[in-house]
N, C-alpha and C positions, 0 to 999 in steps of 0.2 A: 361685599357680595362674594361668596366663594366662586372660584373658577374651576370646573372640573375638565381634566383631560382623560379622553378615552384612548386607551391603547388597544390596539388589534395585532395579533400575531401577523409578521410579514413573512417569515419563513422559519423552518426548523432544519437543524442538520444533525443527523444520528451517525454515530460512529459504530459499525458492527464489526468488531474484532473477532475472528473465529476462535481465538485461543480462549477468550472470556465467556463465549456464548455457546459453542458447539459442545454436545455431550459426546466426547470421544470421537470415534469415526462412524457412530451409527446415527446420530441426530445432528444435522447441519442446521443451524438456526435459520439460515436465510432461505431454507426450503420449506419451512414451516408455512402453513396456510393461515393467514390472519384471522379467518373465521373458524375453521374446522379445528385448528391447533391454537385457539386463543388461550386456553387454560395452560398448555405447555409454554407458550411464549410468556405469559405472565409469571409463571413459576421460575423460568430461567432469569428473566430480567429483575425479578425480586432479590435474587442472589447475587447481582452484580451491580455496583454503582461506578460508572466510568470514571468519576471524579477521583476515585482512589488510585487509578492508573495514570491519568493525564491531567493536566492542567490546561484548559482552553481559555485564552484571553486575547482581546483586541491588540492589534500590532500597528506600529507606525501612527499614522493620523487617524486610524479608524475611531479611537476613543473620542476625538474631538468632532469628527463627522457624525458619530452617533448622537452626540449631545446636540449638535447643530441642527439635526432633523428630528429632535425629540424622539429618540429611539433608545431602547434599552436592551441589552444582551444578558442572558441569563443561563448559566450552565445547569444541566439536570443530570439525571442518572444515565441517559443514553446519548447525551451530546450537548447541544445548546440550542437556544431559540432567540429570535429577535423580534421585538414588539416595536410598533411605531404609532405615534399619536395620529389619530384619524378623525375625520368628520363624516356625516353621512353624505353620500352622493345623490344628486337629484334623480339619476336613473336607477337608483338602488345600489346596494353594496357600500363600500367606504372608500374614502379619498384620504391620501397622506395629508396631514395638516401642513406639512412642509415637504412638497414633492422633491424627490431626488434628482439631482441633475443627470442627464444623460452621460453614460461612461463612468459614473461613480461606482465604487466598489468598496465593501467593508471586508477587512482581512483579519482572520483569527488564526492565531498559532497554537498548534498541537505540541504540548510540552510534556514528554513522558516524566512521571515522578521518579520512576527507577528505570534510567536508561539502559542499564545492562539487562534487566529482564525483558524490557519492551523490544529490544534488538534481537534477544534470543528466541523470542516467542513469535516474532513477526517474519513472515516469509519474505525477506529482502536480501540483497546481495551482501555478503560479507566484505567483499573487495571491490567496490564499484570503481569504474573508470573515472567518474566525477564526484566531488563531494556534494552533489546536489541533494535537496530536500524535497519532499513530496509537496505537490501543489494541485489542489482541486477547485475547479472554477466553473460557474455557469457562463463565463465570458471567454473562455479559452478559444482563441480563433480556429483551431484545427480540431475542435471537439466533435466527436461522433460517439454514438453510444456504444459502450462495451458489449452490451447484449440488449436485444429488443425488450426482454422481459423485465429489465431494470432500468426503465427510462430516467429515473431520478438518482441513479448512481452516477457520481461525478467522474469515475474512472474512464479512461479511454481504452481502446483496444491495445492489446500487447504488441510488442515491436516484432518485426520480422527477424529471422536469424541472420547473423553477420559473421564475418570471418575473424573470430576471436575464441578465447578460451571460455567455456561456460562452466559456472560453478553449480554445485548441487542446490537445487531448489529454484533455479531461474526458469522463467516462463517466456516462450517464444510463441509466435503465430506463424503457421505455415499453411497455405491454401485454405484460409479461413478456419482452421483448427488450431486449438491452443494445446501446447505441450509443456510439460515440466521436466527438468532434468532431475533425475532420481540419484545421481551421483555426478562428480565432476565430469565434463565432456571436454577433454583436451583437444579433440579433433572436431571442428565445426562441420566437416563434411559427413559425419556420422548420420545416417538416415534417422528420421524421427520414428521410423518403425522398428529400431533396435531397442528391444525391451530392456537391455542391460543400461541403457542411457537415458531414454526418454519414456515418459508415460503420458498418454493422451489424457487432457482434462475433459472428461466426458460431460461435467456440469459447470459450466461458466456462468457465474452469477454476478458479473460486474466487479470482480475484486481488483484492488490496485495492483499494478506491476511497475516495472521499471519504466514504463511509458509515462507514468505520472510523477516520476522522480527527475524534476526538470528545473527547480529554481536555484540560481547560482549568483554569486557576486561577480564583478567583473574581473577580479583576480583569483585565480584558483590553480591547482595542479591537476594535469591529467595522468592517469596511471595506466600503464600498458598492461594488457592482458593477453598476449600473443598465444596461439596454439602451441602444443608441444613440438619442439623441433623447428620453431620458426623464431628467427632472432633478427628483428629490424635493426638496421644501423641508421636509419634516417626516417623522420616523420614530417609530413606537411599537414598544417592544421589550417582549415579555411572556415570562415564564419559567413554564412549566407543568410539572406532573409528567407522568408517562407515561400517566395516566388523563385528561389535559386539564384538571386542577384547577389554578388559578393558585397558584403557590408564593411570589410576590411580587407587590406592586402594579405595573401597567405603568409603564415609564419612557418619557417623551415628550421628543422632541428637535425643536428648530428648527434647520434647516441654513442656514448662511449660503452665499453663491454660492461654488461650487468646493470646498465641504467634502465630504470623502469618508470621513470617519472620525468615530466618536463612541466615547467611553470608557464602559465598563460596569462597574459595582461591584455584584456580586451576593453580598457579604459576608454578608447576612442570610439567605441560602438554606441549608438544611441540606446538610451534606457529610460524606463523599463521597456523592453521589447523582445519579441519571440525571434529565435534563430535556429538554424541548423548548424551544429558544429560538426564538420566532416574531417575525420582524420584518416589519412592514408600513409602508406610506407613503402619502402623498396622491396617489400614481400607481399603476400596475399593479405597480411594483417590489414584490416580496415573497419572502422566504426563510424556510425553517424548517430548524433544525438540531438533530438529536439530539446531545446533549453530556452528558459526565461531568464534574462539578465535583469536583476533588480537589486542594486546595493542596499536600498532601503528596506526592502522586505525580507531580504535573506538573513536568517539568524541560524548559525550552526548549532545552536542549543535545542532548536525546535525539530521535530520529526517531520513536520509538514505544516502547510498552510492551507486554510479554506478560505476562498475568496468568492464573495457572492455580491453581485451588482446588478445594475440596470442600465441598458437592456441586456437581455440574455442573447446568446448566440443562436439558440434554438427556443422556438415557441414552448416546447414542453418544459424548459427550464425557467421560464419567465417568472418574475416577481410581481409585475403589474400588467394590466391590460393596456390595449393601445390608447385608451381614453384616460389613463392615469390611475383608474380604480385598482384596489388590491385584487389580486387573482380571483378569478371566479371559476366555479365548476360548471358542468354541463347544465344545472338547473338554474344558473345565474345567481348562486349564492357565494359569498365570500369564503374562499377555501385557501388556506396558506399552503405553499408546497413544502414537501419534506425530503430534503436531499440526503443521500446516503453516502457515507464513505465506508465502503466494504473492505475490510483489512484481512488478508489470509494469513493463517497461522503457519508456522514452520513444521515440517515433517522431518524426522530423523530416524535413523536405524536405532531401535532400542536394543540395549545390550545388557544383560543381567550377568553379574559376576557371582558364581557360586561360592558358598561356604567352602573353606579348604577340605573339609571333612565329607563333602558330598559330590557326587556326579549327576549332571543334568542330562536329560534325554531330549533329542530333537522331536519337533512335530511338525504339522503342516505349516504353521506360521513362523517357526523359529528353527534355526539350525544350531549346532553346537560346534565351536571352534576348537583349535588345538590347545587353547588355555582353558578349556571347560568353561566357556562363557556361552550363554544363551542369546544368540543374535538374530533380530527380526530379518526375515527374508526380503522384506520391502519396507519402505519408510512408513512410519506411523506418525500420525498428526499429534502434536503437543497441544493439550488442552488443560484448562484449569480444573475440570471435573475429572480429567484421567480417562482411561479406557481399560476395560478388565482384561487382564491376562492371567490365565489360570495353568496350573500344572497338576496332574493327578497326584493324589497323595493317599496315605494309608487310612486316614479318616475323613476322606473327601477331598475336593480339590483345594489347591494352594492358591490364593489370590495374590499375585504379585503387585508391588506398588508401582505406580506410574512414575516416570522420570520427572525430576524437578527442572525448571527452566534453566537453571545455571549449570547444568550438567553437560552442556554441548562440547563434543570433542570432534573437530575436524581431523582426519587422519590421512596419510599419504595414499591410501587406496581410493580416494576421492569421494569418500562417504563421510557424512556427519553423523556421529553417534551421541546417543544419550545414554549415560552408564548408571547402572543401579547395582549396589552391593547388597547381596542377600544374607540374612541370617540363616540359621538352620531350619530347613523346611521338613515338614512331615511327609517324606517320599515313601 
């Protein structure tokens, strides 16, 4: 007699990377209405298959625990989903055939297929203090929604400003408002109202920030990023639990001239576990990092990890109901949750290098520097579809090409440029 197993979707996870989905700076994918803009959404998604950009696969013991619970993970065009063998529930809905144990989590690594391109088009620090990778979970103990409008975005709120050097593109939160550095900010006391340094993020959509870059092994290096003119000669590194209790004795370091890195060994700490890594110095330089130490889960080849488990830290992120049934909607029908990882794209100062025989002219969006290069007055987002830049010409406007991802050029003025060499234009 044949035995039939019924699989039901337990959850879905979608990766929404602005580089691959936004149409330049005019259409932000995550702003589109699922009903009113359904056609536009379908058109954009039909032109992108996430599997060409990243490989998503189970990590550590996850492959074994999936099999043990009669579950299957499948990657699709927008992320991945997990199904589980179920039986009908007496009260309606579905019950897992093999109920998951409390505290269990399934971990999936996000591995970019082209690491250089992914790094260039993703808005993340080029020189972080820690070699941490991103971690998104419905079980993070300090989780709180990044924005109320995106309750299933697994990103947490951005970090408050600290006393260190900030690089172009970094995001902070101050007085409940999110700001992005539009160029390097070597003085952390520069007010967020300074338009040359900071830009307010008027639309926050639950995008990932450094607050989500937390997963580390027990041995790693800490890189100093002091403000300009600040030269620490000693560091104190403390590891505290989330209640502020020291987990290990403080580590003290004397810095030699020019030293910008110290090696940390936290092998005596309990793992896996969450901590605050507090770094202070003999100057104003100080940083605090929320971290997750997990030697088994950390993989430096991965960009990040998605960890989904039961129970969730917030009812809105739950997989199962209190009675063990798969998640139900307001009508009492089985409805799996869709978690989102919203990944911001990098913005750069676009710079066009004129053909030697031609002279370019400034306009409202671009200035012309002393080397006859057309330079954007403010950062412009990098997107796969590009965004139109035009110059007037003798036979109509000249449409200039958008920069390629690999053209990033950080320069001493604190800005990150994307450079494009032009042929002869019809000016």
